[in-house]
C-alpha positions as CSV (number, residue, x, y, z in Angstrom):
1,M,0.0,0.0,0.0
2,I,1.3,3.5,-0.9
3,R,0.7,6.0,1.8
4,R,0.8,9.5,0.4
5,S,3.1,12.1,2.1
6,G,1.9,15.4,3.6
7,A,3.4,17.2,0.6
8,Y,1.2,15.1,-1.7
9,R,-1.9,15.9,0.3
10,E,-1.0,19.6,0.2
11,R,-0.7,19.5,-3.6
12,K,-4.1,17.8,-3.9
13,G,-5.8,20.3,-1.6
14,Y,-5.6,17.9,1.4
15,S,-4.7,18.8,5.0
16,D,-4.6,17.3,8.4
17,G,-8.2,18.3,8.9
18,L,-11.4,16.9,7.3
19,V,-11.5,16.4,3.6
20,L,-14.8,15.7,1.9
21,L,-14.4,12.6,-0.2
22,C,-18.0,11.8,-1.2
23,E,-21.5,12.8,-0.3
24,T,-25.0,11.8,-1.3
25,T,-26.8,14.2,-3.7
26,P,-30.2,14.3,-5.5
27,Y,-28.3,14.1,-8.8
28,S,-26.8,11.2,-10.7
29,S,-23.2,10.7,-11.8
30,T,-21.6,13.6,-10.0
31,I,-17.9,13.4,-9.0
32,N,-16.2,14.7,-5.9
33,Q,-13.2,16.8,-7.1
34,N,-11.1,16.0,-4.0
35,S,-11.2,12.2,-4.4
36,G,-12.5,11.4,-7.8
37,M,-15.2,9.2,-6.1
38,I,-18.7,9.1,-7.6
39,N,-21.3,10.8,-5.3
40,P,-24.1,8.3,-4.6
41,Q,-27.5,9.6,-5.7
42,L,-30.1,9.7,-2.9
43,I,-33.7,10.7,-3.6
44,D,-37.0,9.9,-2.0
45,G,-37.4,6.1,-2.3
46,T,-33.7,5.3,-2.6
47,G,-33.1,1.8,-1.1
48,S,-29.4,1.8,-0.6
49,I,-26.2,3.8,-1.4
50,S,-22.5,2.8,-1.6
51,F,-19.3,4.7,-1.1
52,S,-16.9,2.9,-3.4
53,N,-13.2,3.1,-4.3
54,I,-12.4,4.9,-1.1
55,P,-8.9,6.5,-1.3
56,Q,-6.4,4.7,1.0
57,H,-4.0,7.5,1.9
58,F,-5.8,9.1,4.9
59,R,-5.3,8.2,8.5
60,D,-9.0,7.7,9.4
61,I,-12.3,8.2,7.7
62,K,-15.6,9.5,9.1
63,L,-19.2,9.1,8.0
64,V,-21.6,12.0,8.9
65,F,-25.4,11.5,8.8
66,S,-27.7,14.5,8.8
67,Q,-31.5,14.9,8.4
68,M,-31.9,11.1,8.2
69,A,-35.4,9.8,7.7
70,H,-37.3,7.0,6.0
71,N,-40.3,7.4,3.6
72,T,-42.7,4.6,4.9
73,N,-46.0,6.0,6.2
74,N,-45.7,5.0,9.8
75,S,-44.2,6.1,13.1
76,T,-41.8,3.1,13.4
77,G,-38.1,3.5,13.7
78,Y,-35.9,1.5,11.3
79,R,-32.1,1.0,11.9
80,I,-29.4,2.1,9.5
81,V,-27.7,-1.0,8.1
82,M,-24.0,-0.9,7.0
83,N,-21.6,-3.5,5.6
84,L,-17.9,-3.2,4.6
85,N,-16.5,-4.1,1.2
86,G,-19.8,-5.8,0.3
87,D,-19.3,-8.5,2.9
88,T,-22.7,-9.7,4.3
89,T,-21.4,-12.9,5.9
90,N,-23.2,-13.7,9.1
91,N,-21.4,-13.6,12.5
92,R,-18.8,-11.0,11.4
93,Y,-20.4,-7.8,12.7
94,Y,-21.0,-6.6,16.2
95,T,-22.8,-3.4,17.2
96,R,-23.0,-2.1,20.8
97,A,-25.1,1.0,21.8
98,G,-24.4,2.9,24.9
99,F,-26.7,3.1,27.9
100,R,-30.2,4.3,27.3
101,A,-31.3,7.4,29.2
102,T,-35.0,8.4,29.6
103,G,-37.0,11.0,31.4
104,S,-36.0,14.6,32.3
105,G,-34.8,16.7,35.2
106,G,-34.7,14.8,38.5
107,N,-36.7,11.8,36.9
108,T,-33.9,10.7,34.5
109,S,-33.1,7.0,34.6
110,V,-30.5,4.9,32.8
111,S,-31.1,1.3,31.7
112,A,-29.3,-1.3,29.6
113,P,-29.5,-0.5,25.8
114,T,-31.8,-2.4,23.6
115,W,-30.0,-1.8,20.4
116,N,-27.1,-4.2,20.6
117,A,-26.7,-6.5,17.5
118,D,-24.1,-9.3,17.7
119,N,-23.1,-12.1,15.3
120,T,-24.9,-10.4,12.4
121,N,-24.2,-9.8,8.7
122,S,-24.0,-6.0,9.0
123,F,-23.6,-3.2,11.5
124,Y,-26.9,-1.9,12.9
125,Y,-26.8,1.8,13.7
126,G,-29.3,4.5,14.9
127,S,-33.0,4.3,14.1
128,V,-34.6,6.7,11.6
129,Y,-38.3,7.7,11.4
130,R,-40.6,9.4,8.9
131,P,-40.7,13.1,9.9
132,E,-44.3,13.6,8.7
133,N,-45.3,11.1,11.5
134,V,-42.9,12.0,14.3
135,T,-41.7,15.6,13.3
136,W,-38.0,14.8,13.9
137,T,-35.0,13.6,11.8
138,G,-31.8,11.9,13.0
139,S,-28.1,12.8,12.9
140,G,-24.8,11.2,13.9
141,E,-21.3,10.3,12.9
142,I,-19.0,7.2,12.8
143,T,-15.2,7.2,12.8
144,F,-13.2,4.3,11.3
145,P,-9.6,4.6,12.7
146,S,-6.7,3.4,10.6
147,Y,-9.2,2.2,8.0
148,S,-6.4,1.5,5.4
149,V,-4.2,-0.6,7.6
150,N,-4.6,-4.3,7.4
151,T,-4.2,-5.3,11.1
152,G,-5.0,-9.0,10.6
153,W,-7.3,-8.7,13.6
154,S,-10.7,-7.0,14.1
155,R,-11.7,-3.7,12.6
156,S,-13.3,-1.4,15.1
157,A,-15.2,1.9,14.8
158,Y,-17.1,4.3,17.1
159,G,-19.6,7.0,16.9
160,M,-22.7,8.8,18.2
161,W,-26.3,9.0,17.1
162,Y,-29.3,11.2,18.1
163,H,-32.9,10.9,17.3
164,I,-35.4,12.2,19.9
165,S,-37.9,9.5,18.9
166,Q,-35.4,6.8,19.8
167,S,-33.9,8.2,23.0
168,D,-34.0,11.3,25.0
169,Y,-30.3,11.7,24.7
170,A,-27.5,11.1,22.2
171,L,-26.3,7.5,22.1
172,P,-22.7,6.3,21.8
173,Y,-22.1,3.4,19.5
174,G,-19.2,0.9,19.1
175,F,-18.6,-1.5,16.2
176,N,-16.4,-4.5,15.6
177,Y,-15.9,-6.5,12.4
178,Y,-13.7,-9.5,11.6
179,N,-13.2,-11.5,8.5
180,G,-9.8,-13.1,9.0
181,S,-8.4,-11.7,5.8
182,T,-8.6,-8.3,4.2
183,M,-9.3,-5.7,6.8
184,V,-8.8,-2.5,4.8
185,I,-12.0,-0.6,4.0
186,S,-12.4,0.1,0.3
187,S,-16.2,0.5,0.2
188,I,-19.2,1.0,2.6
189,N,-22.7,0.0,1.7
190,I,-25.6,1.7,3.6
191,S,-29.3,0.9,3.7
192,L,-32.3,0.6,6.1
193,E,-33.6,-2.5,7.7
194,S,-36.8,-4.2,6.5
195,S,-36.2,-3.0,3.0
196,V,-37.4,0.5,3.9
197,A,-36.3,3.4,1.7
198,F,-34.7,6.7,2.5
199,R,-36.7,10.0,2.6
200,Q,-35.6,12.9,0.5
201,N,-33.2,15.4,2.1
202,S,-31.4,12.6,4.0
203,K,-27.7,13.3,3.7
204,I,-24.7,11.0,4.2
205,S,-21.1,12.3,3.8
206,L,-17.7,10.6,3.8
207,Y,-14.6,12.5,5.0
208,G,-10.9,11.7,5.1
209,I,-9.0,12.6,8.2
210,G,-5.2,13.3,8.4
């Protein structure tokens, strides 16, 4: 693997901060000028999106989710589903959500989370809802440290998610993935569980760090 120097990143407009590599748009076949990646199209009714051909010369990558919603006419929450490099093999993905807080003021209580998902074929992230039914949309972010380094062990990530219809407070999430072979991340596929589709104005962005 060739890791680009700081001088290379400077020539290409990179820095040690966040560099936008790719983002969903309502248009088809647009290209991000920083990375050359094709921006996935996301319109009302889109079932899944993929960030493919992720550049391998950053230290970390980060996914940012904003205004996330689904378009099914109900008030049910559906989790965001993610897999790495197209791998949907069962028992390779583990998702852990932080403690669940409910209530307000002096009546706040903390209980064990109900959103863990172990030995699955994908990561299961925060729940999204239809805003016409619950008013609110969701937002969050996930960081994949050392995504381009093949450790030979497990791949871990961490993040936060907030949707007021899921929990009164923001939830920390942790992720582990292991396939015993290629551990670098070259693509990320994202959808919603139960074959539910995204609502228009949902936005997912991929950034390079360092």
